[in-house]
A tleap script that builds the chain and sets N, CA, C and O, in Angstrom:
source leaprc.protein.ff14SB
mol = sequence {
  NMET ARG ILE ALA ILE ALA ALA ASP HIE ASN
  GLY VAL PRO MET LYS LYS GLU LEU THR GLU
  TRP LEU VAL THR GLN GLY HIE GLU VAL ASP
  ASP ARG GLY ALA HIE ASP ALA GLU VAL VAL
  ASP TYR PRO PRO LEU CYS ALA ASP VAL CYS
  ALA GLU VAL VAL GLY GLY ARG ALA GLU ARG
  ALA ILE VAL ILE GLY GLY THR GLY GLY GLY
  GLU ALA ILE ALA CYS ASN LYS VAL ARG GLY
  ILE ARG ALA GLY LEU GLY HIE SER VAL PHE
  LEU ALA GLU ILE SER ALA ALA HIE ASN LYS
  THR ASN VAL LEU VAL LEU GLY ALA LYS VAL
  ILE SER ALA GLN ASP ALA VAL GLU ILE THR
  ARG THR TRP LEU THR THR PRO PHE LYS GLY
  ASP ARG HIE GLN GLN ARG LEU ASP GLN ILE
  GLU GLU MET GLU LYS ASN CPHE
}
set mol.1.N position { 196.413 91.291 68.535 }
set mol.1.CA position { 196.505 90.117 67.703 }
set mol.1.C position { 195.087 89.684 67.320 }
set mol.1.O position { 194.156 89.784 68.119 }
set mol.2.N position { 194.945 89.210 66.105 }
set mol.2.CA position { 193.653 88.694 65.651 }
set mol.2.C position { 193.617 87.191 65.913 }
set mol.2.O position { 194.472 86.445 65.438 }
set mol.3.N position { 192.604 86.755 66.683 }
set mol.3.CA position { 192.478 85.376 67.101 }
set mol.3.C position { 191.106 84.851 66.689 }
set mol.3.O position { 190.079 85.425 67.052 }
set mol.4.N position { 191.098 83.764 65.934 }
set mol.4.CA position { 189.844 83.073 65.616 }
set mol.4.C position { 189.582 82.083 66.745 }
set mol.4.O position { 190.503 81.425 67.228 }
set mol.5.N position { 188.327 81.980 67.160 }
set mol.5.CA position { 187.987 81.077 68.256 }
set mol.5.C position { 186.723 80.311 67.909 }
set mol.5.O position { 185.800 80.844 67.294 }
set mol.6.N position { 186.701 79.048 68.318 }
set mol.6.CA position { 185.524 78.206 68.095 }
set mol.6.C position { 185.412 77.212 69.241 }
set mol.6.O position { 186.394 76.883 69.906 }
set mol.7.N position { 184.189 76.743 69.450 }
set mol.7.CA position { 183.937 75.733 70.471 }
set mol.7.C position { 182.775 74.867 70.036 }
set mol.7.O position { 181.850 75.328 69.367 }
set mol.8.N position { 182.835 73.598 70.428 }
set mol.8.CA position { 181.649 72.779 70.249 }
set mol.8.C position { 180.694 73.084 71.401 }
set mol.8.O position { 180.954 73.978 72.207 }
set mol.9.N position { 179.614 72.356 71.476 }
set mol.9.CA position { 178.591 72.596 72.492 }
set mol.9.C position { 179.147 72.510 73.914 }
set mol.9.O position { 178.653 73.201 74.805 }
set mol.10.N position { 180.155 71.681 74.142 }
set mol.10.CA position { 180.763 71.560 75.467 }
set mol.10.C position { 181.523 72.815 75.885 }
set mol.10.O position { 181.615 73.128 77.072 }
set mol.11.N position { 182.058 73.519 74.917 }
set mol.11.CA position { 182.954 74.630 75.219 }
set mol.11.C position { 182.361 76.011 75.100 }
set mol.11.O position { 183.070 76.995 75.314 }
set mol.12.N position { 181.085 76.128 74.765 }
set mol.12.CA position { 180.493 77.451 74.538 }
set mol.12.C position { 180.627 78.376 75.760 }
set mol.12.O position { 181.043 79.522 75.587 }
set mol.13.N position { 180.298 77.942 76.975 }
set mol.13.CA position { 180.456 78.860 78.126 }
set mol.13.C position { 181.908 79.301 78.329 }
set mol.13.O position { 182.164 80.472 78.610 }
set mol.14.N position { 182.861 78.369 78.187 }
set mol.14.CA position { 184.266 78.731 78.342 }
set mol.14.C position { 184.694 79.699 77.242 }
set mol.14.O position { 185.449 80.637 77.496 }
set mol.15.N position { 184.217 79.474 76.032 }
set mol.15.CA position { 184.561 80.354 74.908 }
set mol.15.C position { 184.106 81.781 75.192 }
set mol.15.O position { 184.827 82.738 74.911 }
set mol.16.N position { 182.915 81.914 75.746 }
set mol.16.CA position { 182.387 83.242 76.058 }
set mol.16.C position { 183.285 83.953 77.072 }
set mol.16.O position { 183.644 85.114 76.880 }
set mol.17.N position { 183.644 83.260 78.142 }
set mol.17.CA position { 184.500 83.867 79.165 }
set mol.17.C position { 185.889 84.197 78.617 }
set mol.17.O position { 186.433 85.270 78.881 }
set mol.18.N position { 186.446 83.275 77.862 }
set mol.18.CA position { 187.780 83.484 77.318 }
set mol.18.C position { 187.786 84.617 76.301 }
set mol.18.O position { 188.729 85.408 76.260 }
set mol.19.N position { 186.751 84.703 75.489 }
set mol.19.CA position { 186.643 85.793 74.510 }
set mol.19.C position { 186.593 87.137 75.214 }
set mol.19.O position { 187.278 88.077 74.811 }
set mol.20.N position { 185.790 87.233 76.262 }
set mol.20.CA position { 185.707 88.486 77.016 }
set mol.20.C position { 187.071 88.878 77.566 }
set mol.20.O position { 187.453 90.047 77.496 }
set mol.21.N position { 187.806 87.921 78.110 }
set mol.21.CA position { 189.137 88.207 78.642 }
set mol.21.C position { 190.086 88.639 77.528 }
set mol.21.O position { 190.828 89.608 77.693 }
set mol.22.N position { 190.074 87.939 76.404 }
set mol.22.CA position { 190.959 88.281 75.289 }
set mol.22.C position { 190.717 89.708 74.808 }
set mol.22.O position { 191.666 90.433 74.507 }
set mol.23.N position { 189.470 90.106 74.736 }
set mol.23.CA position { 189.137 91.468 74.303 }
set mol.23.C position { 189.688 92.485 75.295 }
set mol.23.O position { 190.201 93.526 74.887 }
set mol.24.N position { 189.588 92.196 76.604 }
set mol.24.CA position { 190.135 93.133 77.595 }
set mol.24.C position { 191.649 93.256 77.478 }
set mol.24.O position { 192.234 94.246 77.920 }
set mol.25.N position { 192.282 92.247 76.881 }
set mol.25.CA position { 193.732 92.269 76.696 }
set mol.25.C position { 194.138 92.940 75.387 }
set mol.25.O position { 195.323 93.008 75.060 }
set mol.26.N position { 193.149 93.434 74.640 }
set mol.26.CA position { 193.432 94.163 73.410 }
set mol.26.C position { 193.432 93.333 72.145 }
set mol.26.O position { 193.803 93.836 71.084 }
set mol.27.N position { 193.025 92.073 72.225 }
set mol.27.CA position { 193.003 91.208 71.053 }
set mol.27.C position { 191.695 91.393 70.283 }
set mol.27.O position { 190.655 91.706 70.863 }
set mol.28.N position { 191.769 91.194 68.985 }
set mol.28.CA position { 190.581 91.167 68.138 }
set mol.28.C position { 190.179 89.709 68.006 }
set mol.28.O position { 190.948 88.894 67.496 }
set mol.29.N position { 188.985 89.377 68.458 }
set mol.29.CA position { 188.539 87.993 68.502 }
set mol.29.C position { 187.426 87.779 67.491 }
set mol.29.O position { 186.435 88.508 67.470 }
set mol.30.N position { 187.607 86.771 66.656 }
set mol.30.CA position { 186.617 86.390 65.654 }
set mol.30.C position { 185.960 85.092 66.124 }
set mol.30.O position { 186.535 84.012 65.984 }
set mol.31.N position { 184.761 85.203 66.679 }
set mol.31.CA position { 184.025 84.053 67.205 }
set mol.31.C position { 183.372 83.314 66.052 }
set mol.31.O position { 182.438 83.824 65.433 }
set mol.32.N position { 183.858 82.118 65.760 }
set mol.32.CA position { 183.427 81.341 64.598 }
set mol.32.C position { 182.354 80.305 64.946 }
set mol.32.O position { 181.950 79.540 64.069 }
set mol.33.N position { 181.882 80.254 66.188 }
set mol.33.CA position { 180.823 79.333 66.601 }
set mol.33.C position { 181.390 78.273 67.524 }
set mol.33.O position { 182.589 78.267 67.801 }
set mol.34.N position { 180.570 77.407 67.985 }
set mol.34.CA position { 179.115 77.410 68.087 }
set mol.34.C position { 178.688 78.463 69.124 }
set mol.34.O position { 179.503 78.995 69.879 }
set mol.35.N position { 177.390 78.735 69.126 }
set mol.35.CA position { 176.907 79.814 69.977 }
set mol.35.C position { 175.876 79.382 71.005 }
set mol.35.O position { 175.386 80.214 71.769 }
set mol.36.N position { 175.534 78.085 71.041 }
set mol.36.CA position { 174.562 77.599 72.025 }
set mol.36.C position { 174.874 76.150 72.373 }
set mol.36.O position { 175.868 75.592 71.910 }
set mol.37.N position { 174.031 75.553 73.181 }
set mol.37.CA position { 174.275 74.207 73.693 }
set mol.37.C position { 173.810 73.101 72.748 }
set mol.37.O position { 173.897 71.924 73.095 }
set mol.38.N position { 173.322 73.456 71.567 }
set mol.38.CA position { 172.910 72.430 70.608 }
set mol.38.C position { 174.138 71.633 70.167 }
set mol.38.O position { 175.178 72.205 69.842 }
set mol.39.N position { 174.005 70.326 70.162 }
set mol.39.CA position { 175.124 69.450 69.835 }
set mol.39.C position { 175.591 69.703 68.400 }
set mol.39.O position { 174.793 69.713 67.462 }
set mol.40.N position { 176.900 69.905 68.256 }
set mol.40.CA position { 177.506 70.124 66.941 }
set mol.40.C position { 178.731 69.228 66.810 }
set mol.40.O position { 179.304 68.791 67.808 }
set mol.41.N position { 179.121 68.962 65.580 }
set mol.41.CA position { 180.350 68.222 65.314 }
set mol.41.C position { 181.516 69.204 65.293 }
set mol.41.O position { 181.403 70.297 64.738 }
set mol.42.N position { 182.626 68.816 65.892 }
set mol.42.CA position { 183.774 69.712 65.977 }
set mol.42.C position { 184.653 69.770 64.733 }
set mol.42.O position { 185.279 70.809 64.521 }
set mol.43.N position { 184.752 68.733 63.888 }
set mol.43.CA position { 185.675 68.847 62.753 }
set mol.43.C position { 185.429 70.064 61.852 }
set mol.43.O position { 186.400 70.711 61.459 }
set mol.44.N position { 184.187 70.407 61.505 }
set mol.44.CA position { 183.999 71.609 60.681 }
set mol.44.C position { 184.430 72.900 61.391 }
set mol.44.O position { 184.926 73.829 60.753 }
set mol.45.N position { 184.239 72.949 62.699 }
set mol.45.CA position { 184.688 74.134 63.453 }
set mol.45.C position { 186.213 74.229 63.417 }
set mol.45.O position { 186.771 75.312 63.246 }
set mol.46.N position { 186.873 73.093 63.579 }
set mol.46.CA position { 188.342 73.073 63.520 }
set mol.46.C position { 188.831 73.495 62.143 }
set mol.46.O position { 189.755 74.300 62.025 }
set mol.47.N position { 188.208 72.949 61.100 }
set mol.47.CA position { 188.602 73.303 59.730 }
set mol.47.C position { 188.431 74.792 59.492 }
set mol.47.O position { 189.263 75.420 58.838 }
set mol.48.N position { 187.365 75.353 60.016 }
set mol.48.CA position { 187.083 76.768 59.809 }
set mol.48.C position { 188.138 77.669 60.459 }
set mol.48.O position { 188.675 78.560 59.800 }
set mol.49.N position { 188.439 77.449 61.737 }
set mol.49.CA position { 189.421 78.329 62.386 }
set mol.49.C position { 190.817 78.106 61.823 }
set mol.49.O position { 191.610 79.042 61.728 }
set mol.50.N position { 191.115 76.860 61.448 }
set mol.50.CA position { 192.428 76.592 60.853 }
set mol.50.C position { 192.559 77.285 59.500 }
set mol.50.O position { 193.635 77.774 59.157 }
set mol.51.N position { 191.475 77.329 58.733 }
set mol.51.CA position { 191.494 78.046 57.450 }
set mol.51.C position { 191.742 79.531 57.670 }
set mol.51.O position { 192.393 80.176 56.848 }
set mol.52.N position { 191.238 80.075 58.752 }
set mol.52.CA position { 191.483 81.479 59.075 }
set mol.52.C position { 192.973 81.718 59.320 }
set mol.52.O position { 193.525 82.729 58.884 }
set mol.53.N position { 193.617 80.789 60.014 }
set mol.53.CA position { 195.044 80.930 60.313 }
set mol.53.C position { 195.886 80.748 59.053 }
set mol.53.O position { 196.705 81.610 58.733 }
set mol.54.N position { 195.699 79.648 58.337 }
set mol.54.CA position { 196.541 79.415 57.159 }
set mol.54.C position { 196.247 80.418 56.052 }
set mol.54.O position { 197.103 80.666 55.203 }
set mol.55.N position { 195.059 80.994 56.047 }
set mol.55.CA position { 194.701 82.016 55.060 }
set mol.55.C position { 195.163 83.410 55.439 }
set mol.55.O position { 194.980 84.355 54.672 }
set mol.56.N position { 195.770 83.550 56.633 }
set mol.56.CA position { 196.299 84.839 57.054 }
set mol.56.C position { 195.270 85.811 57.606 }
set mol.56.O position { 195.592 86.973 57.851 }
set mol.57.N position { 194.047 85.361 57.805 }
set mol.57.CA position { 193.005 86.244 58.350 }
set mol.57.C position { 193.019 86.280 59.867 }
set mol.57.O position { 192.401 87.150 60.480 }
set mol.58.N position { 193.725 85.332 60.472 }
set mol.58.CA position { 193.929 85.300 61.925 }
set mol.58.C position { 195.376 84.895 62.157 }
set mol.58.O position { 195.940 84.090 61.417 }
set mol.59.N position { 195.962 85.466 63.194 }
set mol.59.CA position { 197.341 85.109 63.526 }
set mol.59.C position { 197.409 83.784 64.273 }
set mol.59.O position { 198.354 83.010 64.119 }
set mol.60.N position { 196.385 83.543 65.085 }
set mol.60.CA position { 196.297 82.311 65.859 }
set mol.60.C position { 194.836 81.941 66.027 }
set mol.60.O position { 193.935 82.717 65.709 }
set mol.61.N position { 194.621 80.725 66.540 }
set mol.61.CA position { 193.256 80.275 66.797 }
set mol.61.C position { 193.212 79.491 68.101 }
set mol.61.O position { 194.211 78.938 68.561 }
set mol.62.N position { 192.023 79.466 68.671 }
set mol.62.CA position { 191.753 78.685 69.872 }
set mol.62.C position { 190.510 77.854 69.591 }
set mol.62.O position { 189.517 78.359 69.067 }
set mol.63.N position { 190.574 76.573 69.946 }
set mol.63.CA position { 189.440 75.672 69.804 }
set mol.63.C position { 189.164 75.047 71.165 }
set mol.63.O position { 190.082 74.606 71.856 }
set mol.64.N position { 187.889 75.014 71.540 }
set mol.64.CA position { 187.505 74.444 72.834 }
set mol.64.C position { 186.504 73.313 72.600 }
set mol.64.O position { 185.467 73.505 71.966 }
set mol.65.N position { 186.830 72.151 73.116 }
set mol.65.CA position { 185.936 71.001 73.054 }
set mol.65.C position { 185.717 70.454 74.442 }
set mol.65.O position { 186.013 71.124 75.431 }
set mol.66.N position { 185.201 69.242 74.527 }
set mol.66.CA position { 185.018 68.599 75.827 }
set mol.66.C position { 186.363 68.297 76.463 }
set mol.66.O position { 186.671 68.791 77.548 }
set mol.67.N position { 187.169 67.478 75.780 }
set mol.67.CA position { 188.529 67.200 76.252 }
set mol.67.C position { 189.580 67.882 75.392 }
set mol.67.O position { 190.687 68.156 75.855 }
set mol.68.N position { 189.237 68.152 74.150 }
set mol.68.CA position { 190.182 68.749 73.217 }
set mol.68.C position { 190.959 67.728 72.405 }
set mol.68.O position { 191.640 68.092 71.446 }
set mol.69.N position { 190.870 66.461 72.771 }
set mol.69.CA position { 191.650 65.443 72.073 }
set mol.69.C position { 191.305 65.316 70.602 }
set mol.69.O position { 192.193 65.331 69.750 }
set mol.70.N position { 190.032 65.193 70.300 }
set mol.70.CA position { 189.607 65.086 68.905 }
set mol.70.C position { 189.876 66.349 68.132 }
set mol.70.O position { 190.247 66.302 66.960 }
set mol.71.N position { 189.691 67.485 68.786 }
set mol.71.CA position { 189.932 68.770 68.136 }
set mol.71.C position { 191.404 68.936 67.763 }
set mol.71.O position { 191.718 69.460 66.694 }
set mol.72.N position { 192.302 68.494 68.636 }
set mol.72.CA position { 193.735 68.580 68.321 }
set mol.72.C position { 194.073 67.717 67.111 }
set mol.72.O position { 194.843 68.128 66.242 }
set mol.73.N position { 193.495 66.521 67.058 }
set mol.73.CA position { 193.733 65.650 65.902 }
set mol.73.C position { 193.218 66.317 64.634 }
set mol.73.O position { 193.920 66.368 63.623 }
set mol.74.N position { 191.991 66.826 64.690 }
set mol.74.CA position { 191.380 67.450 63.506 }
set mol.74.C position { 192.199 68.648 63.032 }
set mol.74.O position { 192.480 68.776 61.840 }
set mol.75.N position { 192.578 69.512 63.948 }
set mol.75.CA position { 193.334 70.705 63.565 }
set mol.75.C position { 194.666 70.339 62.924 }
set mol.75.O position { 195.084 70.967 61.951 }
set mol.76.N position { 195.325 69.338 63.460 }
set mol.76.CA position { 196.639 68.952 62.942 }
set mol.76.C position { 196.577 68.237 61.604 }
set mol.76.O position { 197.621 67.906 61.042 }
set mol.77.N position { 195.395 67.990 61.081 }
set mol.77.CA position { 195.249 67.442 59.729 }
set mol.77.C position { 195.376 68.541 58.670 }
set mol.77.O position { 195.525 68.247 57.484 }
set mol.78.N position { 195.317 69.797 59.095 }
set mol.78.CA position { 195.379 70.926 58.169 }
set mol.78.C position { 196.840 71.321 57.976 }
set mol.78.O position { 197.542 71.645 58.934 }
set mol.79.N position { 197.281 71.287 56.725 }
set mol.79.CA position { 198.666 71.639 56.403 }
set mol.79.C position { 198.957 73.064 56.873 }
set mol.79.O position { 198.209 73.995 56.572 }
set mol.80.N position { 200.045 73.216 57.609 }
set mol.80.CA position { 200.446 74.525 58.110 }
set mol.80.C position { 199.968 74.811 59.519 }
set mol.80.O position { 200.329 75.833 60.103 }
set mol.81.N position { 199.166 73.925 60.068 }
set mol.81.CA position { 198.680 74.105 61.440 }
set mol.81.C position { 199.527 73.269 62.386 }
set mol.81.O position { 199.850 72.113 62.115 }
set mol.82.N position { 199.872 73.891 63.497 }
set mol.82.CA position { 200.535 73.212 64.597 }
set mol.82.C position { 199.670 73.468 65.827 }
set mol.82.O position { 199.800 74.501 66.483 }
set mol.83.N position { 198.792 72.526 66.131 }
set mol.83.CA position { 197.875 72.667 67.254 }
set mol.83.C position { 198.422 71.944 68.470 }
set mol.83.O position { 198.884 70.806 68.380 }
set mol.84.N position { 198.363 72.616 69.598 }
set mol.84.CA position { 198.814 72.028 70.850 }
set mol.84.C position { 197.682 71.931 71.842 }
set mol.84.O position { 196.879 72.854 71.978 }
set mol.85.N position { 197.618 70.817 72.530 }
set mol.85.CA position { 196.614 70.602 73.551 }
set mol.85.C position { 197.041 71.343 74.807 }
set mol.85.O position { 198.157 71.158 75.292 }
set mol.86.N position { 196.167 72.172 75.329 }
set mol.86.CA position { 196.496 73.014 76.478 }
set mol.86.C position { 195.768 72.614 77.740 }
set mol.86.O position { 194.845 73.304 78.173 }
set mol.87.N position { 196.175 71.501 78.338 }
set mol.87.CA position { 195.554 71.078 79.587 }
set mol.87.C position { 196.254 71.667 80.804 }
set mol.87.O position { 195.788 71.501 81.931 }
set mol.88.N position { 197.365 72.350 80.585 }
set mol.88.CA position { 198.096 72.964 81.698 }
set mol.88.C position { 198.911 74.143 81.182 }
set mol.88.O position { 199.146 74.278 79.982 }
set mol.89.N position { 199.329 74.975 82.095 }
set mol.89.CA position { 200.207 76.092 81.753 }
set mol.89.C position { 201.518 75.550 81.182 }
set mol.89.O position { 202.057 76.104 80.224 }
set mol.90.N position { 202.026 74.475 81.766 }
set mol.90.CA position { 203.279 73.882 81.288 }
set mol.90.C position { 203.160 73.452 79.827 }
set mol.90.O position { 204.033 73.761 79.016 }
set mol.91.N position { 202.086 72.741 79.491 }
set mol.91.CA position { 201.901 72.313 78.099 }
set mol.91.C position { 201.805 73.500 77.157 }
set mol.91.O position { 202.358 73.465 76.058 }
set mol.92.N position { 201.112 74.547 77.573 }
set mol.92.CA position { 200.983 75.738 76.735 }
set mol.92.C position { 202.341 76.394 76.515 }
set mol.92.O position { 202.657 76.824 75.406 }
set mol.93.N position { 203.132 76.467 77.566 }
set mol.93.CA position { 204.461 77.081 77.462 }
set mol.93.C position { 205.360 76.288 76.518 }
set mol.93.O position { 206.033 76.865 75.663 }
set mol.94.N position { 205.372 74.983 76.672 }
set mol.94.CA position { 206.220 74.147 75.825 }
set mol.94.C position { 205.742 74.183 74.377 }
set mol.94.O position { 206.559 74.241 73.458 }
set mol.95.N position { 204.417 74.148 74.163 }
set mol.95.CA position { 203.921 74.146 72.782 }
set mol.95.C position { 204.249 75.453 72.076 }
set mol.95.O position { 204.493 75.459 70.869 }
set mol.96.N position { 204.258 76.549 72.805 }
set mol.96.CA position { 204.629 77.833 72.197 }
set mol.96.C position { 206.145 77.936 72.010 }
set mol.96.O position { 206.615 78.333 70.944 }
set mol.97.N position { 206.895 77.582 73.032 }
set mol.97.CA position { 208.347 77.755 72.997 }
set mol.97.C position { 209.051 76.757 72.084 }
set mol.97.O position { 210.025 77.111 71.420 }
set mol.98.N position { 208.573 75.520 72.042 }
set mol.98.CA position { 209.257 74.474 71.284 }
set mol.98.C position { 208.593 74.162 69.944 }
set mol.98.O position { 209.272 73.808 68.979 }
set mol.99.N position { 207.266 74.292 69.884 }
set mol.99.CA position { 206.542 73.869 68.688 }
set mol.99.C position { 205.934 75.015 67.888 }
set mol.99.O position { 205.368 74.799 66.817 }
set mol.100.N position { 206.052 76.247 68.416 }
set mol.100.CA position { 205.522 77.429 67.723 }
set mol.100.C position { 204.082 77.170 67.261 }
set mol.100.O position { 203.727 77.419 66.109 }
set mol.101.N position { 203.265 76.665 68.192 }
set mol.101.CA position { 201.887 76.331 67.851 }
set mol.101.C position { 201.113 77.575 67.448 }
set mol.101.O position { 201.292 78.653 68.014 }
set mol.102.N position { 200.258 77.401 66.466 }
set mol.102.CA position { 199.408 78.507 66.032 }
set mol.102.C position { 197.936 78.259 66.359 }
set mol.102.O position { 197.082 79.100 66.081 }
set mol.103.N position { 197.648 77.108 66.948 }
set mol.103.CA position { 196.307 76.802 67.449 }
set mol.103.C position { 196.451 76.199 68.840 }
set mol.103.O position { 197.240 75.279 69.056 }
set mol.104.N position { 195.677 76.732 69.775 }
set mol.104.CA position { 195.618 76.201 71.139 }
set mol.104.C position { 194.293 75.472 71.283 }
set mol.104.O position { 193.240 76.018 70.954 }
set mol.105.N position { 194.343 74.242 71.773 }
set mol.105.CA position { 193.141 73.442 71.965 }
set mol.105.C position { 192.934 73.231 73.463 }
set mol.105.O position { 193.828 72.766 74.171 }
set mol.106.N position { 191.746 73.579 73.926 }
set mol.106.CA position { 191.402 73.486 75.337 }
set mol.106.C position { 190.258 72.500 75.537 }
set mol.106.O position { 189.446 72.293 74.636 }
set mol.107.N position { 190.197 71.894 76.717 }
set mol.107.CA position { 189.132 70.965 77.056 }
set mol.107.C position { 188.289 71.498 78.192 }
set mol.107.O position { 188.762 71.591 79.325 }
set mol.108.N position { 187.044 71.850 77.906 }
set mol.108.CA position { 186.157 72.444 78.910 }
set mol.108.C position { 185.783 71.469 80.025 }
set mol.108.O position { 185.389 71.892 81.112 }
set mol.109.N position { 185.905 70.174 79.762 }
set mol.109.CA position { 185.632 69.178 80.800 }
set mol.109.C position { 186.880 68.815 81.591 }
set mol.109.O position { 186.826 68.016 82.526 }
set mol.110.N position { 188.007 69.412 81.205 }
set mol.110.CA position { 189.284 69.062 81.812 }
set mol.110.C position { 189.826 70.204 82.678 }
set mol.110.O position { 190.432 69.961 83.722 }
set mol.111.N position { 189.610 71.434 82.248 }
set mol.111.CA position { 190.135 72.604 82.958 }
set mol.111.C position { 189.000 73.583 83.250 }
set mol.111.O position { 187.933 73.519 82.639 }
set mol.112.N position { 189.250 74.486 84.192 }
set mol.112.CA position { 188.272 75.526 84.525 }
set mol.112.C position { 188.453 76.724 83.593 }
set mol.112.O position { 189.456 76.827 82.888 }
set mol.113.N position { 187.484 77.612 83.598 }
set mol.113.CA position { 187.598 78.837 82.801 }
set mol.113.C position { 188.778 79.676 83.285 }
set mol.113.O position { 189.468 80.299 82.478 }
set mol.114.N position { 189.009 79.695 84.579 }
set mol.114.CA position { 190.157 80.437 85.118 }
set mol.114.C position { 191.462 79.816 84.625 }
set mol.114.O position { 192.394 80.531 84.255 }
set mol.115.N position { 191.528 78.493 84.619 }
set mol.115.CA position { 192.710 77.816 84.069 }
set mol.115.C position { 192.887 78.180 82.596 }
set mol.115.O position { 194.005 78.417 82.140 }
set mol.116.N position { 191.777 78.223 81.854 }
set mol.116.CA position { 191.837 78.541 80.420 }
set mol.116.C position { 192.472 79.906 80.189 }
set mol.116.O position { 193.249 80.083 79.251 }
set mol.117.N position { 192.142 80.866 81.040 }
set mol.117.CA position { 192.732 82.201 80.921 }
set mol.117.C position { 194.235 82.144 81.151 }
set mol.117.O position { 194.999 82.710 80.370 }
set mol.118.N position { 194.668 81.471 82.205 }
set mol.118.CA position { 196.102 81.399 82.503 }
set mol.118.C position { 196.864 80.620 81.434 }
set mol.118.O position { 197.975 80.994 81.056 }
set mol.119.N position { 196.273 79.559 80.960 }
set mol.119.CA position { 196.894 78.762 79.898 }
set mol.119.C position { 197.020 79.597 78.632 }
set mol.119.O position { 198.065 79.592 77.981 }
set mol.120.N position { 195.959 80.312 78.284 }
set mol.120.CA position { 195.971 81.145 77.082 }
set mol.120.C position { 196.967 82.288 77.218 }
set mol.120.O position { 197.695 82.594 76.274 }
set mol.121.N position { 197.001 82.918 78.382 }
set mol.121.CA position { 197.970 84.003 78.621 }
set mol.121.C position { 199.390 83.489 78.391 }
set mol.121.O position { 200.190 84.141 77.720 }
set mol.122.N position { 199.692 82.339 78.940 }
set mol.122.CA position { 201.027 81.755 78.789 }
set mol.122.C position { 201.316 81.456 77.328 }
set mol.122.O position { 202.396 81.773 76.830 }
set mol.123.N position { 200.365 80.852 76.644 }
set mol.123.CA position { 200.543 80.495 75.240 }
set mol.123.C position { 200.793 81.728 74.375 }
set mol.123.O position { 201.641 81.705 73.483 }
set mol.124.N position { 200.056 82.797 74.641 }
set mol.124.CA position { 200.189 84.008 73.827 }
set mol.124.C position { 201.465 84.790 74.110 }
set mol.124.O position { 201.940 85.522 73.242 }
set mol.125.N position { 202.022 84.651 75.293 }
set mol.125.CA position { 203.173 85.481 75.683 }
set mol.125.C position { 204.512 84.745 75.677 }
set mol.125.O position { 205.558 85.370 75.852 }
set mol.126.N position { 204.492 83.440 75.479 }
set mol.126.CA position { 205.742 82.678 75.473 }
set mol.126.C position { 206.375 82.746 74.088 }
set mol.126.O position { 205.758 82.344 73.102 }
set mol.127.N position { 207.593 83.247 74.012 }
set mol.127.CA position { 208.257 83.325 72.698 }
set mol.127.C position { 208.776 81.965 72.232 }
set mol.127.O position { 209.123 81.108 73.045 }
set mol.128.N position { 208.824 81.785 70.928 }
set mol.128.CA position { 209.391 80.591 70.307 }
set mol.128.C position { 210.901 80.635 70.482 }
set mol.128.O position { 211.519 81.676 70.260 }
set mol.129.N position { 211.497 79.527 70.874 }
set mol.129.CA position { 212.935 79.466 71.144 }
set mol.129.C position { 213.793 79.319 69.895 }
set mol.129.O position { 214.980 79.644 69.927 }
set mol.130.N position { 213.219 78.835 68.794 }
set mol.130.CA position { 214.008 78.669 67.575 }
set mol.130.C position { 215.073 77.611 67.732 }
set mol.130.O position { 214.866 76.607 68.413 }
set mol.131.N position { 216.225 77.835 67.096 }
set mol.131.CA position { 217.387 76.954 67.163 }
set mol.131.C position { 217.002 75.512 66.839 }
set mol.131.O position { 216.430 75.258 65.779 }
set mol.132.N position { 217.297 74.576 67.715 }
set mol.132.CA position { 217.022 73.168 67.418 }
set mol.132.C position { 215.533 72.908 67.237 }
set mol.132.O position { 215.143 71.967 66.546 }
set mol.133.N position { 214.706 73.739 67.855 }
set mol.133.CA position { 213.257 73.576 67.713 }
set mol.133.C position { 212.808 73.960 66.303 }
set mol.133.O position { 211.866 73.372 65.772 }
set mol.134.N position { 213.469 74.935 65.701 }
set mol.134.CA position { 213.167 75.284 64.309 }
set mol.134.C position { 213.551 74.145 63.380 }
set mol.134.O position { 212.836 73.855 62.422 }
set mol.135.N position { 214.667 73.504 63.657 }
set mol.135.CA position { 215.072 72.341 62.858 }
set mol.135.C position { 213.977 71.284 62.868 }
set mol.135.O position { 213.673 70.685 61.836 }
set mol.136.N position { 213.392 71.059 64.025 }
set mol.136.CA position { 212.335 70.051 64.153 }
set mol.136.C position { 211.071 70.473 63.410 }
set mol.136.O position { 210.400 69.649 62.789 }
set mol.137.N position { 210.757 71.754 63.481 }
set mol.137.CA position { 209.593 72.243 62.727 }
set mol.137.C position { 209.829 72.093 61.232 }
set mol.137.O position { 208.911 71.750 60.487 }
set mol.138.N position { 211.047 72.346 60.794 }
set mol.138.CA position { 211.383 72.146 59.380 }
set mol.138.C position { 211.184 70.686 58.991 }
set mol.138.O position { 210.688 70.397 57.901 }
set mol.139.N position { 211.563 69.770 59.864 }
set mol.139.CA position { 211.377 68.353 59.591 }
set mol.139.C position { 209.887 68.001 59.517 }
set mol.139.O position { 209.480 67.200 58.675 }
set mol.140.N position { 209.088 68.589 60.383 }
set mol.140.CA position { 207.637 68.358 60.350 }
set mol.140.C position { 207.050 68.887 59.048 }
set mol.140.O position { 206.222 68.222 58.426 }
set mol.141.N position { 207.471 70.073 58.632 }
set mol.141.CA position { 206.992 70.626 57.363 }
set mol.141.C position { 207.359 69.722 56.190 }
set mol.141.O position { 206.577 69.559 55.254 }
set mol.142.N position { 208.549 69.139 56.246 }
set mol.142.CA position { 208.964 68.210 55.194 }
set mol.142.C position { 208.059 66.971 55.191 }
set mol.142.O position { 207.713 66.458 54.127 }
set mol.143.N position { 207.682 66.500 56.364 }
set mol.143.CA position { 206.750 65.376 56.455 }
set mol.143.C position { 205.415 65.721 55.815 }
set mol.143.O position { 204.821 64.898 55.120 }
set mol.144.N position { 204.944 66.949 56.054 }
set mol.144.CA position { 203.668 67.383 55.473 }
set mol.144.C position { 203.706 67.332 53.940 }
set mol.144.O position { 202.721 66.975 53.294 }
set mol.145.N position { 204.842 67.691 53.383 }
set mol.145.CA position { 204.981 67.699 51.936 }
set mol.145.C position { 204.979 66.288 51.350 }
set mol.145.O position { 204.532 66.076 50.223 }
set mol.146.N position { 205.477 65.337 52.116 }
set mol.146.CA position { 205.672 63.988 51.590 }
set mol.146.C position { 204.550 63.007 51.867 }
set mol.146.O position { 204.588 61.884 51.364 }
set mol.147.N position { 203.576 63.381 52.630 }
set mol.147.CA position { 202.478 62.458 52.930 }
set mol.147.C position { 201.156 63.012 52.446 }
set mol.147.O position { 200.119 62.369 52.613 }
savepdb mol mol.pdb
quit
């Protein structure tokens, strides 16, 4: 799977570890930045990886911030993006199974790099349940069209 990944200055070390793990799992990872500890704003990073997903150049994306809260808000402003905050394996499982999320948002100040791997593994391998959950996604898409 092709995965776009980005992190602000808080998430750069976690991004490096997670990218290495993703590659060992056979994924093609497109590292979109940041690459050092220099302070950066996260909204442009979120817009960039989300554009990769909605443009079809990546199947999914991962964004890593300090807590991930702002990044989740920013990503969900992009039409066609369903970003889920991944502070636990449970949240990752539900966001994949019920919300068919195409962006996973992680918080480097909230979880460990080892947690990030397990959360990401769960998110990538949990199938979407469809049925009533698809109905809800259809309703969300309708909201996007009307606002």
